[in-house]
A tleap script that builds the chain and sets N, CA, C and O, in Angstrom:
source leaprc.protein.ff14SB
mol = sequence {
  NMET PHE ASN PRO SER ARG ASP GLU ALA ARG
  ARG PHE LEU ILE GLU ALA TRP ARG LYS HIE
  ARG ALA ARG GLU PRO LEU THR GLY LEU GLU
  GLN ILE ALA ALA GLY LEU VAL ALA GLN HIE
  PRO GLU TYR HIE PRO ILE LEU ASP ASP PRO
  GLU ARG SER LEU GLU ARG ASP TRP GLN PRO
  GLU HIE GLY ASP VAL ASN PRO PHE LEU HIE
  LEU ALA LEU HIE LEU ALA VAL ALA GLU GLN
  LEU ALA ILE ASP GLN PRO ALA GLY ILE ARG
  ALA GLU TYR ASP ARG LEU ARG MET ALA LYS
  ASP ASP GLU HIE ALA ALA LEU HIE ALA VAL
  ILE GLU CYS LEU GLY GLU THR ILE TRP SER
  ALA GLN ARG HIE GLY THR PRO PRO ASP ALA
  ALA LEU TYR LEU ALA CYS LEU ALA ARG CGLN
}
set mol.1.N position { 0.498 9.266 0.409 }
set mol.1.CA position { 1.937 9.139 0.549 }
set mol.1.C position { 2.326 7.693 0.275 }
set mol.1.O position { 1.636 6.760 0.684 }
set mol.2.N position { 3.419 7.530 -0.411 }
set mol.2.CA position { 3.936 6.221 -0.764 }
set mol.2.C position { 4.699 5.670 0.432 }
set mol.2.O position { 5.733 6.217 0.814 }
set mol.3.N position { 4.198 4.592 1.024 }
set mol.3.CA position { 4.825 3.998 2.196 }
set mol.3.C position { 4.803 2.481 2.042 }
set mol.3.O position { 4.016 1.798 2.697 }
set mol.4.N position { 5.673 1.953 1.171 }
set mol.4.CA position { 5.628 0.519 0.903 }
set mol.4.C position { 6.185 -0.295 2.065 }
set mol.4.O position { 6.985 0.192 2.865 }
set mol.5.N position { 5.746 -1.531 2.134 }
set mol.5.CA position { 6.344 -2.474 3.071 }
set mol.5.C position { 7.735 -2.850 2.557 }
set mol.5.O position { 8.103 -2.522 1.429 }
set mol.6.N position { 8.487 -3.531 3.390 }
set mol.6.CA position { 9.819 -3.997 2.966 }
set mol.6.C position { 9.697 -4.844 1.711 }
set mol.6.O position { 10.462 -4.668 0.762 }
set mol.7.N position { 8.733 -5.768 1.700 }
set mol.7.CA position { 8.544 -6.660 0.571 }
set mol.7.C position { 8.159 -5.886 -0.692 }
set mol.7.O position { 8.687 -6.158 -1.770 }
set mol.8.N position { 7.241 -4.925 -0.562 }
set mol.8.CA position { 6.819 -4.128 -1.721 }
set mol.8.C position { 7.978 -3.314 -2.285 }
set mol.8.O position { 8.133 -3.219 -3.503 }
set mol.9.N position { 8.786 -2.731 -1.418 }
set mol.9.CA position { 9.933 -1.941 -1.885 }
set mol.9.C position { 10.935 -2.824 -2.610 }
set mol.9.O position { 11.466 -2.448 -3.655 }
set mol.10.N position { 11.186 -3.991 -2.054 }
set mol.10.CA position { 12.120 -4.914 -2.704 }
set mol.10.C position { 11.582 -5.387 -4.044 }
set mol.10.O position { 12.313 -5.436 -5.033 }
set mol.11.N position { 10.304 -5.734 -4.070 }
set mol.11.CA position { 9.706 -6.186 -5.336 }
set mol.11.C position { 9.716 -5.078 -6.392 }
set mol.11.O position { 9.903 -5.354 -7.577 }
set mol.12.N position { 9.519 -3.838 -5.971 }
set mol.12.CA position { 9.573 -2.720 -6.914 }
set mol.12.C position { 10.948 -2.666 -7.591 }
set mol.12.O position { 11.029 -2.554 -8.814 }
set mol.13.N position { 12.012 -2.743 -6.817 }
set mol.13.CA position { 13.361 -2.682 -7.386 }
set mol.13.C position { 13.648 -3.880 -8.280 }
set mol.13.O position { 14.217 -3.735 -9.362 }
set mol.14.N position { 13.255 -5.050 -7.828 }
set mol.14.CA position { 13.452 -6.270 -8.629 }
set mol.14.C position { 12.705 -6.161 -9.948 }
set mol.14.O position { 13.252 -6.482 -11.003 }
set mol.15.N position { 11.457 -5.710 -9.893 }
set mol.15.CA position { 10.638 -5.618 -11.104 }
set mol.15.C position { 11.137 -4.518 -12.043 }
set mol.15.O position { 11.125 -4.705 -13.260 }
set mol.16.N position { 11.564 -3.404 -11.518 }
set mol.16.CA position { 12.117 -2.338 -12.365 }
set mol.16.C position { 13.339 -2.846 -13.117 }
set mol.16.O position { 13.505 -2.579 -14.307 }
set mol.17.N position { 14.193 -3.581 -12.409 }
set mol.17.CA position { 15.402 -4.122 -13.046 }
set mol.17.C position { 15.038 -5.174 -14.092 }
set mol.17.O position { 15.616 -5.200 -15.179 }
set mol.18.N position { 14.072 -6.046 -13.759 }
set mol.18.CA position { 13.646 -7.075 -14.705 }
set mol.18.C position { 13.090 -6.442 -15.982 }
set mol.18.O position { 13.446 -6.843 -17.090 }
set mol.19.N position { 12.212 -5.445 -15.812 }
set mol.19.CA position { 11.615 -4.774 -16.965 }
set mol.19.C position { 12.678 -4.060 -17.797 }
set mol.19.O position { 12.614 -4.068 -19.027 }
set mol.20.N position { 13.638 -3.453 -17.142 }
set mol.20.CA position { 14.731 -2.770 -17.851 }
set mol.20.C position { 15.506 -3.773 -18.709 }
set mol.20.O position { 15.772 -3.530 -19.886 }
set mol.21.N position { 15.860 -4.898 -18.096 }
set mol.21.CA position { 16.630 -5.909 -18.832 }
set mol.21.C position { 15.826 -6.521 -19.969 }
set mol.21.O position { 16.397 -6.905 -20.990 }
set mol.22.N position { 14.497 -6.619 -19.807 }
set mol.22.CA position { 13.629 -7.175 -20.852 }
set mol.22.C position { 13.221 -6.130 -21.880 }
set mol.22.O position { 12.501 -6.429 -22.832 }
set mol.23.N position { 13.692 -4.890 -21.677 }
set mol.23.CA position { 13.370 -3.771 -22.564 }
set mol.23.C position { 11.860 -3.516 -22.632 }
set mol.23.O position { 11.320 -3.175 -23.685 }
set mol.24.N position { 11.195 -3.688 -21.491 }
set mol.24.CA position { 9.776 -3.391 -21.382 }
set mol.24.C position { 9.614 -1.934 -20.964 }
set mol.24.O position { 10.533 -1.347 -20.394 }
set mol.25.N position { 8.449 -1.347 -21.244 }
set mol.25.CA position { 8.226 0.047 -20.837 }
set mol.25.C position { 8.329 0.204 -19.310 }
set mol.25.O position { 7.899 -0.658 -18.544 }
set mol.26.N position { 8.906 1.322 -18.906 }
set mol.26.CA position { 9.099 1.625 -17.490 }
set mol.26.C position { 8.415 2.939 -17.137 }
set mol.26.O position { 8.361 3.857 -17.955 }
set mol.27.N position { 7.896 3.023 -15.924 }
set mol.27.CA position { 7.398 4.298 -15.426 }
set mol.27.C position { 8.607 5.193 -15.140 }
set mol.27.O position { 9.746 4.727 -15.170 }
set mol.28.N position { 8.363 6.455 -14.868 }
set mol.28.CA position { 9.461 7.370 -14.553 }
set mol.28.C position { 10.280 6.913 -13.360 }
set mol.28.O position { 11.510 6.943 -13.398 }
set mol.29.N position { 9.600 6.489 -12.296 }
set mol.29.CA position { 10.315 6.035 -11.103 }
set mol.29.C position { 11.065 4.736 -11.377 }
set mol.29.O position { 12.167 4.537 -10.866 }
set mol.30.N position { 10.478 3.854 -12.176 }
set mol.30.CA position { 11.166 2.617 -12.546 }
set mol.30.C position { 12.424 2.924 -13.367 }
set mol.30.O position { 13.440 2.245 -13.213 }
set mol.31.N position { 12.367 3.934 -14.231 }
set mol.31.CA position { 13.543 4.320 -15.012 }
set mol.31.C position { 14.676 4.770 -14.093 }
set mol.31.O position { 15.833 4.397 -14.280 }
set mol.32.N position { 14.318 5.577 -13.098 }
set mol.32.CA position { 15.328 6.039 -12.139 }
set mol.32.C position { 15.901 4.851 -11.378 }
set mol.32.O position { 17.116 4.733 -11.223 }
set mol.33.N position { 15.020 3.968 -10.901 }
set mol.33.CA position { 15.473 2.802 -10.137 }
set mol.33.C position { 16.379 1.907 -10.978 }
set mol.33.O position { 17.431 1.471 -10.509 }
set mol.34.N position { 15.976 1.632 -12.214 }
set mol.34.CA position { 16.792 0.780 -13.080 }
set mol.34.C position { 18.145 1.425 -13.368 }
set mol.34.O position { 19.160 0.732 -13.435 }
set mol.35.N position { 18.164 2.735 -13.537 }
set mol.35.CA position { 19.440 3.428 -13.745 }
set mol.35.C position { 20.349 3.309 -12.543 }
set mol.35.O position { 21.561 3.156 -12.692 }
set mol.36.N position { 19.774 3.377 -11.345 }
set mol.36.CA position { 20.568 3.222 -10.126 }
set mol.36.C position { 21.091 1.804 -9.994 }
set mol.36.O position { 22.243 1.595 -9.614 }
set mol.37.N position { 20.248 0.831 -10.306 }
set mol.37.CA position { 20.693 -0.570 -10.257 }
set mol.37.C position { 21.817 -0.781 -11.261 }
set mol.37.O position { 22.784 -1.485 -10.967 }
set mol.38.N position { 21.705 -0.186 -12.431 }
set mol.38.CA position { 22.747 -0.336 -13.448 }
set mol.38.C position { 24.103 0.161 -12.948 }
set mol.38.O position { 25.144 -0.351 -13.359 }
set mol.39.N position { 24.090 1.158 -12.062 }
set mol.39.CA position { 25.336 1.697 -11.506 }
set mol.39.C position { 25.916 0.807 -10.404 }
set mol.39.O position { 27.008 1.072 -9.901 }
set mol.40.N position { 25.192 -0.236 -10.032 }
set mol.40.CA position { 25.626 -1.131 -8.959 }
set mol.40.C position { 25.627 -2.581 -9.453 }
set mol.40.O position { 24.770 -3.368 -9.052 }
set mol.41.N position { 26.568 -2.938 -10.307 }
set mol.41.CA position { 26.581 -4.313 -10.839 }
set mol.41.C position { 26.752 -5.380 -9.756 }
set mol.41.O position { 26.400 -6.540 -9.967 }
set mol.42.N position { 27.285 -4.993 -8.612 }
set mol.42.CA position { 27.434 -5.955 -7.520 }
set mol.42.C position { 26.080 -6.429 -6.991 }
set mol.42.O position { 26.002 -7.462 -6.326 }
set mol.43.N position { 25.018 -5.680 -7.284 }
set mol.43.CA position { 23.677 -6.053 -6.832 }
set mol.43.C position { 22.881 -6.824 -7.877 }
set mol.43.O position { 21.819 -7.359 -7.559 }
set mol.44.N position { 23.355 -6.893 -9.094 }
set mol.44.CA position { 22.602 -7.558 -10.158 }
set mol.44.C position { 22.245 -8.998 -9.810 }
set mol.44.O position { 21.092 -9.389 -9.992 }
set mol.45.N position { 23.192 -9.812 -9.313 }
set mol.45.CA position { 22.816 -11.198 -8.984 }
set mol.45.C position { 21.732 -11.280 -7.906 }
set mol.45.O position { 20.914 -12.200 -7.922 }
set mol.46.N position { 21.720 -10.347 -6.993 }
set mol.46.CA position { 20.715 -10.339 -5.923 }
set mol.46.C position { 19.340 -10.031 -6.499 }
set mol.46.O position { 18.359 -10.689 -6.156 }
set mol.47.N position { 19.267 -9.035 -7.373 }
set mol.47.CA position { 17.993 -8.649 -7.973 }
set mol.47.C position { 17.521 -9.672 -9.000 }
set mol.47.O position { 16.325 -9.792 -9.268 }
set mol.48.N position { 18.466 -10.403 -9.568 }
set mol.48.CA position { 18.114 -11.427 -10.554 }
set mol.48.C position { 17.640 -12.723 -9.905 }
set mol.48.O position { 17.194 -13.630 -10.608 }
set mol.49.N position { 17.726 -12.829 -8.598 }
set mol.49.CA position { 17.319 -14.040 -7.882 }
set mol.49.C position { 16.379 -13.683 -6.737 }
set mol.49.O position { 16.745 -13.815 -5.569 }
set mol.50.N position { 15.156 -13.225 -7.068 }
set mol.50.CA position { 14.254 -12.752 -6.023 }
set mol.50.C position { 13.873 -13.812 -4.998 }
set mol.50.O position { 13.634 -13.481 -3.837 }
set mol.51.N position { 13.812 -15.079 -5.399 }
set mol.51.CA position { 13.442 -16.114 -4.441 }
set mol.51.C position { 14.416 -16.161 -3.267 }
set mol.51.O position { 14.009 -16.410 -2.132 }
set mol.52.N position { 15.681 -15.926 -3.529 }
set mol.52.CA position { 16.697 -15.961 -2.460 }
set mol.52.C position { 16.818 -14.630 -1.734 }
set mol.52.O position { 17.148 -14.600 -0.549 }
set mol.53.N position { 16.554 -13.529 -2.431 }
set mol.53.CA position { 16.865 -12.221 -1.848 }
set mol.53.C position { 15.694 -11.528 -1.155 }
set mol.53.O position { 15.912 -10.656 -0.314 }
set mol.54.N position { 14.469 -11.895 -1.487 }
set mol.54.CA position { 13.325 -11.183 -0.911 }
set mol.54.C position { 13.257 -11.307 0.608 }
set mol.54.O position { 12.922 -10.336 1.286 }
set mol.55.N position { 13.560 -12.450 1.139 }
set mol.55.CA position { 13.444 -12.675 2.583 }
set mol.55.C position { 14.766 -12.528 3.326 }
set mol.55.O position { 14.794 -12.593 4.555 }
set mol.56.N position { 15.843 -12.336 2.606 }
set mol.56.CA position { 17.152 -12.283 3.246 }
set mol.56.C position { 17.296 -11.022 4.099 }
set mol.56.O position { 16.828 -9.945 3.732 }
set mol.57.N position { 17.943 -11.184 5.220 }
set mol.57.CA position { 18.309 -10.051 6.067 }
set mol.57.C position { 19.816 -9.835 5.955 }
set mol.57.O position { 20.600 -10.783 6.003 }
set mol.58.N position { 20.194 -8.598 5.809 }
set mol.58.CA position { 21.612 -8.238 5.775 }
set mol.58.C position { 21.954 -7.648 7.139 }
set mol.58.O position { 21.237 -6.780 7.638 }
set mol.59.N position { 23.021 -8.104 7.731 }
set mol.59.CA position { 23.396 -7.707 9.084 }
set mol.59.C position { 24.576 -6.739 9.047 }
set mol.59.O position { 25.706 -7.166 8.810 }
set mol.60.N position { 24.340 -5.441 9.277 }
set mol.60.CA position { 25.446 -4.483 9.250 }
set mol.60.C position { 26.528 -4.799 10.276 }
set mol.60.O position { 27.705 -4.518 10.051 }
set mol.61.N position { 26.127 -5.385 11.405 }
set mol.61.CA position { 27.128 -5.718 12.419 }
set mol.61.C position { 28.073 -6.822 11.959 }
set mol.61.O position { 29.119 -7.044 12.568 }
set mol.62.N position { 27.700 -7.516 10.878 }
set mol.62.CA position { 28.583 -8.520 10.268 }
set mol.62.C position { 29.245 -7.993 8.999 }
set mol.62.O position { 29.858 -8.752 8.248 }
set mol.63.N position { 29.118 -6.700 8.766 }
set mol.63.CA position { 29.734 -6.084 7.596 }
set mol.63.C position { 28.895 -6.148 6.337 }
set mol.63.O position { 29.367 -5.794 5.257 }
set mol.64.N position { 27.647 -6.599 6.465 }
set mol.64.CA position { 26.770 -6.687 5.295 }
set mol.64.C position { 26.232 -5.312 4.922 }
set mol.64.O position { 25.967 -4.478 5.787 }
set mol.65.N position { 26.078 -5.092 3.635 }
set mol.65.CA position { 25.389 -3.911 3.127 }
set mol.65.C position { 24.097 -4.397 2.497 }
set mol.65.O position { 24.112 -5.257 1.616 }
set mol.66.N position { 22.984 -3.849 2.948 }
set mol.66.CA position { 21.688 -4.225 2.408 }
set mol.66.C position { 21.505 -3.519 1.064 }
set mol.66.O position { 21.343 -2.299 1.027 }
set mol.67.N position { 21.528 -4.271 -0.041 }
set mol.67.CA position { 21.423 -3.631 -1.360 }
set mol.67.C position { 20.091 -2.920 -1.568 }
set mol.67.O position { 20.039 -1.893 -2.245 }
set mol.68.N position { 19.016 -3.451 -0.996 }
set mol.68.CA position { 17.716 -2.819 -1.151 }
set mol.68.C position { 17.668 -1.489 -0.407 }
set mol.68.O position { 17.131 -0.508 -0.921 }
set mol.69.N position { 18.219 -1.451 0.784 }
set mol.69.CA position { 18.283 -0.205 1.533 }
set mol.69.C position { 19.160 0.805 0.800 }
set mol.69.O position { 18.806 1.978 0.687 }
set mol.70.N position { 20.296 0.347 0.308 }
set mol.70.CA position { 21.201 1.252 -0.402 }
set mol.70.C position { 20.508 1.868 -1.614 }
set mol.70.O position { 20.594 3.076 -1.832 }
set mol.71.N position { 19.827 1.048 -2.396 }
set mol.71.CA position { 19.133 1.558 -3.585 }
set mol.71.C position { 17.965 2.459 -3.203 }
set mol.71.O position { 17.697 3.445 -3.890 }
set mol.72.N position { 17.264 2.134 -2.117 }
set mol.72.CA position { 16.161 2.991 -1.661 }
set mol.72.C position { 16.682 4.354 -1.225 }
set mol.72.O position { 16.040 5.373 -1.481 }
set mol.73.N position { 17.834 4.382 -0.571 }
set mol.73.CA position { 18.437 5.667 -0.200 }
set mol.73.C position { 18.839 6.453 -1.442 }
set mol.73.O position { 18.679 7.673 -1.488 }
set mol.74.N position { 19.360 5.755 -2.449 }
set mol.74.CA position { 19.663 6.420 -3.722 }
set mol.74.C position { 18.406 7.051 -4.310 }
set mol.74.O position { 18.441 8.188 -4.780 }
set mol.75.N position { 17.292 6.314 -4.285 }
set mol.75.CA position { 16.029 6.848 -4.815 }
set mol.75.C position { 15.587 8.079 -4.032 }
set mol.75.O position { 15.148 9.068 -4.620 }
set mol.76.N position { 15.702 8.021 -2.721 }
set mol.76.CA position { 15.313 9.167 -1.890 }
set mol.76.C position { 16.159 10.386 -2.228 }
set mol.76.O position { 15.636 11.493 -2.354 }
set mol.77.N position { 17.455 10.187 -2.372 }
set mol.77.CA position { 18.352 11.304 -2.697 }
set mol.77.C position { 18.038 11.848 -4.091 }
set mol.77.O position { 18.062 13.062 -4.294 }
set mol.78.N position { 17.749 10.983 -5.040 }
set mol.78.CA position { 17.395 11.448 -6.395 }
set mol.78.C position { 16.176 12.368 -6.336 }
set mol.78.O position { 16.143 13.407 -6.995 }
set mol.79.N position { 15.179 11.982 -5.546 }
set mol.79.CA position { 13.974 12.815 -5.400 }
set mol.79.C position { 14.314 14.124 -4.704 }
set mol.79.O position { 13.853 15.184 -5.129 }
set mol.80.N position { 15.107 14.071 -3.650 }
set mol.80.CA position { 15.482 15.280 -2.929 }
set mol.80.C position { 16.232 16.253 -3.840 }
set mol.80.O position { 15.990 17.459 -3.805 }
set mol.81.N position { 17.135 15.721 -4.648 }
set mol.81.CA position { 17.892 16.589 -5.561 }
set mol.81.C position { 16.987 17.185 -6.632 }
set mol.81.O position { 17.164 18.338 -7.027 }
set mol.82.N position { 16.019 16.404 -7.101 }
set mol.82.CA position { 15.115 16.882 -8.151 }
set mol.82.C position { 14.286 18.075 -7.693 }
set mol.82.O position { 13.958 18.956 -8.488 }
set mol.83.N position { 13.948 18.097 -6.396 }
set mol.83.CA position { 13.093 19.184 -5.892 }
set mol.83.C position { 13.835 20.107 -4.925 }
set mol.83.O position { 13.226 20.992 -4.324 }
set mol.84.N position { 15.123 19.910 -4.775 }
set mol.84.CA position { 15.964 20.686 -3.847 }
set mol.84.C position { 15.325 20.761 -2.463 }
set mol.84.O position { 15.121 21.838 -1.902 }
set mol.85.N position { 15.022 19.590 -1.940 }
set mol.85.CA position { 14.406 19.511 -0.616 }
set mol.85.C position { 15.156 18.502 0.220 }
set mol.85.O position { 15.212 17.342 -0.187 }
set mol.86.N position { 15.724 18.837 1.330 }
set mol.86.CA position { 15.646 20.141 1.970 }
set mol.86.C position { 16.381 21.208 1.147 }
set mol.86.O position { 17.353 20.924 0.447 }
set mol.87.N position { 15.891 22.416 1.255 }
set mol.87.CA position { 16.456 23.526 0.475 }
set mol.87.C position { 17.960 23.609 0.718 }
set mol.87.O position { 18.418 23.662 1.860 }
set mol.88.N position { 18.708 23.619 -0.363 }
set mol.88.CA position { 20.157 23.709 -0.285 }
set mol.88.C position { 20.870 22.395 -0.561 }
set mol.88.O position { 22.089 22.380 -0.731 }
set mol.89.N position { 20.123 21.278 -0.608 }
set mol.89.CA position { 20.774 19.988 -0.832 }
set mol.89.C position { 21.405 19.920 -2.221 }
set mol.89.O position { 22.474 19.335 -2.391 }
set mol.90.N position { 20.751 20.511 -3.202 }
set mol.90.CA position { 21.298 20.465 -4.560 }
set mol.90.C position { 22.632 21.207 -4.627 }
set mol.90.O position { 23.568 20.731 -5.269 }
set mol.91.N position { 22.731 22.355 -3.981 }
set mol.91.CA position { 23.995 23.109 -3.972 }
set mol.91.C position { 25.086 22.325 -3.249 }
set mol.91.O position { 26.234 22.307 -3.693 }
set mol.92.N position { 24.735 21.677 -2.139 }
set mol.92.CA position { 25.724 20.862 -1.425 }
set mol.92.C position { 26.171 19.680 -2.284 }
set mol.92.O position { 27.357 19.353 -2.331 }
set mol.93.N position { 25.225 19.051 -2.957 }
set mol.93.CA position { 25.572 17.938 -3.846 }
set mol.93.C position { 26.484 18.420 -4.977 }
set mol.93.O position { 27.486 17.773 -5.282 }
set mol.94.N position { 26.145 19.546 -5.597 }
set mol.94.CA position { 26.983 20.081 -6.676 }
set mol.94.C position { 28.395 20.373 -6.187 }
set mol.94.O position { 29.367 20.113 -6.896 }
set mol.95.N position { 28.508 20.915 -4.971 }
set mol.95.CA position { 29.822 21.187 -4.395 }
set mol.95.C position { 30.598 19.884 -4.194 }
set mol.95.O position { 31.783 19.803 -4.518 }
set mol.96.N position { 29.925 18.875 -3.661 }
set mol.96.CA position { 30.573 17.578 -3.449 }
set mol.96.C position { 30.983 16.933 -4.769 }
set mol.96.O position { 32.063 16.352 -4.879 }
set mol.97.N position { 30.114 17.039 -5.763 }
set mol.97.CA position { 30.410 16.450 -7.075 }
set mol.97.C position { 31.660 17.073 -7.676 }
set mol.97.O position { 32.497 16.374 -8.246 }
set mol.98.N position { 31.784 18.382 -7.548 }
set mol.98.CA position { 32.967 19.064 -8.092 }
set mol.98.C position { 34.204 18.735 -7.260 }
set mol.98.O position { 35.282 18.517 -7.814 }
set mol.99.N position { 34.060 18.697 -5.949 }
set mol.99.CA position { 35.203 18.421 -5.076 }
set mol.99.C position { 35.720 17.000 -5.266 }
set mol.99.O position { 36.929 16.769 -5.245 }
set mol.100.N position { 34.817 16.058 -5.451 }
set mol.100.CA position { 35.207 14.658 -5.592 }
set mol.100.C position { 35.488 14.287 -7.042 }
set mol.100.O position { 36.090 13.251 -7.321 }
set mol.101.N position { 35.045 15.144 -7.964 }
set mol.101.CA position { 35.180 14.876 -9.393 }
set mol.101.C position { 34.615 13.494 -9.753 }
set mol.101.O position { 35.143 12.789 -10.613 }
set mol.102.N position { 33.525 13.135 -9.065 }
set mol.102.CA position { 32.927 11.820 -9.256 }
set mol.102.C position { 31.477 11.888 -8.782 }
set mol.102.O position { 31.213 11.993 -7.584 }
set mol.103.N position { 30.550 11.829 -9.716 }
set mol.103.CA position { 29.129 11.953 -9.386 }
set mol.103.C position { 28.671 10.874 -8.419 }
set mol.103.O position { 27.965 11.162 -7.452 }
set mol.104.N position { 29.066 9.640 -8.672 }
set mol.104.CA position { 28.613 8.540 -7.822 }
set mol.104.C position { 29.195 8.658 -6.413 }
set mol.104.O position { 28.493 8.388 -5.438 }
set mol.105.N position { 30.444 9.048 -6.287 }
set mol.105.CA position { 31.046 9.244 -4.961 }
set mol.105.C position { 30.329 10.363 -4.211 }
set mol.105.O position { 30.128 10.270 -3.000 }
set mol.106.N position { 29.948 11.406 -4.917 }
set mol.106.CA position { 29.203 12.504 -4.284 }
set mol.106.C position { 27.838 12.011 -3.808 }
set mol.106.O position { 27.398 12.365 -2.714 }
set mol.107.N position { 27.166 11.197 -4.622 }
set mol.107.CA position { 25.877 10.637 -4.211 }
set mol.107.C position { 26.031 9.768 -2.965 }
set mol.107.O position { 25.187 9.805 -2.070 }
set mol.108.N position { 27.092 9.000 -2.910 }
set mol.108.CA position { 27.306 8.152 -1.735 }
set mol.108.C position { 27.588 8.986 -0.494 }
set mol.108.O position { 27.214 8.583 0.607 }
set mol.109.N position { 28.229 10.123 -0.637 }
set mol.109.CA position { 28.438 11.021 0.506 }
set mol.109.C position { 27.086 11.547 0.998 }
set mol.109.O position { 26.860 11.647 2.204 }
set mol.110.N position { 26.197 11.881 0.072 }
set mol.110.CA position { 24.865 12.357 0.448 }
set mol.110.C position { 24.087 11.225 1.127 }
set mol.110.O position { 23.416 11.448 2.135 }
set mol.111.N position { 24.176 10.029 0.581 }
set mol.111.CA position { 23.489 8.876 1.160 }
set mol.111.C position { 23.983 8.617 2.582 }
set mol.111.O position { 23.188 8.305 3.468 }
set mol.112.N position { 25.267 8.741 2.798 }
set mol.112.CA position { 25.820 8.546 4.137 }
set mol.112.C position { 25.201 9.548 5.123 }
set mol.112.O position { 24.830 9.185 6.239 }
set mol.113.N position { 25.097 10.796 4.698 }
set mol.113.CA position { 24.495 11.813 5.572 }
set mol.113.C position { 23.008 11.553 5.783 }
set mol.113.O position { 22.500 11.739 6.888 }
set mol.114.N position { 22.312 11.128 4.748 }
set mol.114.CA position { 20.899 10.800 4.898 }
set mol.114.C position { 20.742 9.652 5.896 }
set mol.114.O position { 19.863 9.689 6.756 }
set mol.115.N position { 21.588 8.643 5.780 }
set mol.115.CA position { 21.540 7.523 6.711 }
set mol.115.C position { 21.776 7.964 8.147 }
set mol.115.O position { 21.082 7.509 9.057 }
set mol.116.N position { 22.749 8.848 8.360 }
set mol.116.CA position { 23.018 9.367 9.702 }
set mol.116.C position { 21.813 10.150 10.234 }
set mol.116.O position { 21.468 10.050 11.411 }
set mol.117.N position { 21.186 10.920 9.360 }
set mol.117.CA position { 20.039 11.724 9.760 }
set mol.117.C position { 18.859 10.833 10.145 }
set mol.117.O position { 18.184 11.088 11.143 }
set mol.118.N position { 18.615 9.806 9.366 }
set mol.118.CA position { 17.533 8.868 9.667 }
set mol.118.C position { 17.823 8.123 10.965 }
set mol.118.O position { 16.936 7.961 11.803 }
set mol.119.N position { 19.060 7.671 11.133 }
set mol.119.CA position { 19.441 6.965 12.359 }
set mol.119.C position { 19.214 7.848 13.582 }
set mol.119.O position { 18.682 7.390 14.593 }
set mol.120.N position { 19.619 9.116 13.489 }
set mol.120.CA position { 19.452 10.042 14.601 }
set mol.120.C position { 17.967 10.245 14.917 }
set mol.120.O position { 17.574 10.261 16.084 }
set mol.121.N position { 17.153 10.398 13.881 }
set mol.121.CA position { 15.712 10.584 14.092 }
set mol.121.C position { 15.099 9.353 14.760 }
set mol.121.O position { 14.279 9.482 15.669 }
set mol.122.N position { 15.489 8.182 14.320 }
set mol.122.CA position { 14.963 6.954 14.919 }
set mol.122.C position { 15.417 6.824 16.364 }
set mol.122.O position { 14.634 6.444 17.234 }
set mol.123.N position { 16.656 7.133 16.613 }
set mol.123.CA position { 17.221 7.009 17.963 }
set mol.123.C position { 16.524 7.946 18.945 }
set mol.123.O position { 16.276 7.584 20.096 }
set mol.124.N position { 16.208 9.163 18.474 }
set mol.124.CA position { 15.607 10.168 19.348 }
set mol.124.C position { 14.084 10.232 19.246 }
set mol.124.O position { 13.450 10.995 19.974 }
set mol.125.N position { 13.492 9.441 18.352 }
set mol.125.CA position { 12.035 9.448 18.194 }
set mol.125.C position { 11.500 10.766 17.669 }
set mol.125.O position { 10.419 11.209 18.058 }
set mol.126.N position { 12.270 11.397 16.771 }
set mol.126.CA position { 11.892 12.688 16.211 }
set mol.126.C position { 11.841 12.599 14.684 }
set mol.126.O position { 12.350 11.640 14.103 }
set mol.127.N position { 11.233 13.587 14.035 }
set mol.127.CA position { 11.306 13.627 12.570 }
set mol.127.C position { 12.751 13.890 12.134 }
set mol.127.O position { 13.536 14.429 12.913 }
set mol.128.N position { 13.108 13.523 10.913 }
set mol.128.CA position { 14.446 13.828 10.426 }
set mol.128.C position { 14.714 15.331 10.476 }
set mol.128.O position { 13.843 16.139 10.154 }
set mol.129.N position { 15.909 15.687 10.878 }
set mol.129.CA position { 16.315 17.085 11.063 }
set mol.129.C position { 17.065 17.570 9.827 }
set mol.129.O position { 18.205 17.174 9.586 }
set mol.130.N position { 16.410 18.438 9.043 }
set mol.130.CA position { 17.018 18.945 7.806 }
set mol.130.C position { 18.308 19.700 8.086 }
set mol.130.O position { 19.256 19.603 7.308 }
set mol.131.N position { 18.363 20.452 9.183 }
set mol.131.CA position { 19.582 21.205 9.515 }
set mol.131.C position { 20.736 20.256 9.812 }
set mol.131.O position { 21.869 20.515 9.408 }
set mol.132.N position { 20.460 19.165 10.510 }
set mol.132.CA position { 21.485 18.163 10.793 }
set mol.132.C position { 21.982 17.522 9.494 }
set mol.132.O position { 23.180 17.304 9.314 }
set mol.133.N position { 21.062 17.234 8.615 }
set mol.133.CA position { 21.372 16.643 7.308 }
set mol.133.C position { 22.304 17.564 6.513 }
set mol.133.O position { 23.343 17.132 6.014 }
set mol.134.N position { 21.916 18.828 6.404 }
set mol.134.CA position { 22.720 19.776 5.625 }
set mol.134.C position { 24.070 20.038 6.297 }
set mol.134.O position { 25.072 20.239 5.610 }
set mol.135.N position { 24.105 20.037 7.631 }
set mol.135.CA position { 25.383 20.225 8.332 }
set mol.135.C position { 26.317 19.061 8.056 }
set mol.135.O position { 27.520 19.260 7.885 }
set mol.136.N position { 25.783 17.857 8.009 }
set mol.136.CA position { 26.587 16.687 7.673 }
set mol.136.C position { 27.165 16.830 6.273 }
set mol.136.O position { 28.340 16.539 6.049 }
set mol.137.N position { 26.339 17.278 5.330 }
set mol.137.CA position { 26.814 17.467 3.953 }
set mol.137.C position { 27.912 18.517 3.898 }
set mol.137.O position { 28.888 18.354 3.165 }
set mol.138.N position { 27.768 19.576 4.653 }
set mol.138.CA position { 28.772 20.646 4.659 }
set mol.138.C position { 30.115 20.154 5.180 }
set mol.138.O position { 31.157 20.690 4.803 }
set mol.139.N position { 30.104 19.139 6.042 }
set mol.139.CA position { 31.343 18.573 6.595 }
set mol.139.C position { 32.028 17.626 5.623 }
set mol.139.O position { 33.204 17.305 5.798 }
set mol.140.N position { 31.322 17.182 4.616 }
set mol.140.CA position { 31.889 16.200 3.669 }
set mol.140.C position { 32.917 16.843 2.764 }
set mol.140.O position { 33.494 16.170 1.910 }
savepdb mol mol.pdb
quit
């Protein structure tokens, strides 16, 4: 199972973006990551300056959004949609995409629910609850 450290995950995203910009060959996962980074130009300066961004902490209580966490959640959702796991997520995403008429907005709705599901699991010391995740999506 792929379980990178914070530093490894950040370096993966930075390197995927660097290789994309240099037009170097990318693995399948790097292609997905670079495509996600391309959709977030607000993160380009952060990924282009690894010396400053690798050790930085983003504080949500101060209104910060952690770009690495956001992109990692995007990657997780991309994988979930590709394999329809949890079962039914693809149908919920398709419904959201049509309702919002915006693919990226629909992805962000899914990411929000994934974040809530992970937070709940961490808070309660349990595995992520697929039913809770899908119920959150149904409310969107």
